[in-house]
C-alpha positions as CSV (number, residue, x, y, z in Angstrom):
1,M,107.5,-74.4,46.7
2,E,110.3,-76.7,48.1
3,S,110.2,-79.0,50.7
4,W,112.1,-81.7,52.7
5,N,111.9,-84.6,54.9
6,L,115.2,-83.6,57.2
7,R,114.8,-87.3,58.8
8,E,115.3,-89.0,55.5
9,V,117.6,-86.7,53.1
10,E,120.9,-88.5,52.6
11,A,123.9,-87.9,54.1
12,P,126.1,-91.0,54.3
13,H,129.5,-89.6,54.9
14,G,128.3,-87.4,57.7
15,T,130.2,-84.4,58.7
16,R,132.1,-85.4,55.3
17,S,129.3,-84.8,53.2
18,P,127.1,-81.5,54.7
19,V,123.8,-81.6,52.1
20,V,123.0,-77.8,50.9
21,L,119.1,-78.1,50.6
22,H,118.6,-74.7,49.9
23,T,120.3,-71.3,49.0
24,G,118.6,-68.2,48.4
25,E,118.6,-64.7,48.4
26,G,120.4,-63.7,51.7
27,A,120.4,-67.4,53.5
28,R,121.3,-71.0,53.0
29,A,119.9,-74.2,54.8
30,V,122.1,-77.0,55.1
31,L,121.4,-80.1,56.4
32,I,124.7,-82.1,58.7
33,A,124.5,-85.7,59.8
34,L,127.0,-86.7,62.4
35,A,127.2,-89.9,62.8
36,P,128.2,-91.6,66.3
37,G,131.9,-90.1,67.7
38,Q,131.7,-87.4,64.8
39,S,132.3,-83.8,65.3
40,L,132.5,-80.0,64.0
41,G,135.7,-79.2,66.0
42,D,136.0,-75.8,67.1
43,H,135.5,-73.1,64.0
44,E,133.5,-69.9,63.3
45,V,131.4,-68.9,60.3
46,K,130.9,-65.5,58.6
47,E,127.7,-65.8,59.1
48,S,125.0,-65.9,61.7
49,A,124.3,-69.3,62.0
50,Y,121.1,-70.7,63.5
51,L,121.4,-74.6,64.5
52,T,118.4,-77.1,65.1
53,V,118.9,-80.3,66.4
54,V,116.5,-82.5,64.2
55,E,117.1,-85.8,65.7
56,G,119.8,-87.4,68.3
57,S,121.9,-85.1,70.7
58,V,124.9,-82.8,70.5
59,R,127.3,-81.4,72.8
60,V,127.9,-78.0,72.1
61,E,131.3,-76.1,73.3
62,S,131.4,-72.2,73.4
63,P,132.6,-69.2,75.0
64,D,129.7,-69.5,77.2
65,G,130.7,-73.5,78.5
66,P,129.4,-76.3,77.4
67,M,125.7,-77.6,76.8
68,D,123.7,-80.3,76.0
69,A,121.4,-80.0,73.4
70,P,118.7,-83.1,72.5
71,A,116.5,-82.8,69.6
72,G,113.9,-80.0,69.4
73,T,117.1,-77.4,70.3
74,F,117.7,-74.4,68.5
75,L,120.8,-72.5,68.5
76,A,121.9,-68.9,67.1
77,F,125.8,-68.1,66.9
78,G,126.4,-64.7,65.7
79,P,129.0,-63.9,62.9
80,S,132.3,-65.1,63.9
81,E,131.3,-66.5,67.2
82,R,133.5,-69.8,67.8
83,H,131.8,-73.3,68.9
84,G,132.1,-76.6,68.5
85,V,129.7,-79.4,68.0
86,S,130.2,-83.0,68.8
87,S,127.6,-86.3,69.2
88,E,128.3,-89.3,70.7
89,G,125.4,-91.4,69.3
90,G,124.9,-89.4,66.2
91,A,122.6,-86.6,65.2
92,R,120.5,-84.6,62.2
93,L,121.0,-80.8,62.1
94,L,119.9,-78.1,60.2
95,L,121.6,-75.1,59.9
96,L,121.0,-71.9,58.6
97,L,123.3,-69.2,57.7
98,A,122.5,-65.6,57.0
99,P,122.8,-63.5,55.6
100,W,124.1,-65.8,52.9
101,P,127.3,-65.5,51.8
102,G,128.9,-63.5,55.0
103,E,131.0,-60.7,54.3
104,G,134.7,-62.6,53.5
105,H,133.0,-66.2,53.4
106,Y,135.5,-68.8,51.8
107,R,133.2,-69.9,48.4
108,G,134.5,-73.9,47.5
109,E,133.1,-76.8,46.0
110,E,129.8,-78.2,47.4
111,K,127.5,-80.8,47.4
112,T,124.0,-79.9,46.5
113,L,120.7,-82.0,46.7
């Protein structure tokens, strides 16, 4: 068993340093810390993306319209579903990607914990 306290994992550079917590057969877990004012601009991923707001709050932009998401919110995006996430006051997010890697996923350098 492995475990992490998502409020204590160091992510000093915010969106520039997502932390891969775990990669297993078929899924990946990533911690993303958004510093105040940071955003993950309009984007999509090849996998299904499951996003949990652990701390703070975010604004989510999607084709369904904007949504404010406080801590405790769980969001699910389908493969290639466009969305953007921003935070005025900062936030910690847990991102689960499945299946991992999705067909056509770019596999560049990654920071691991």
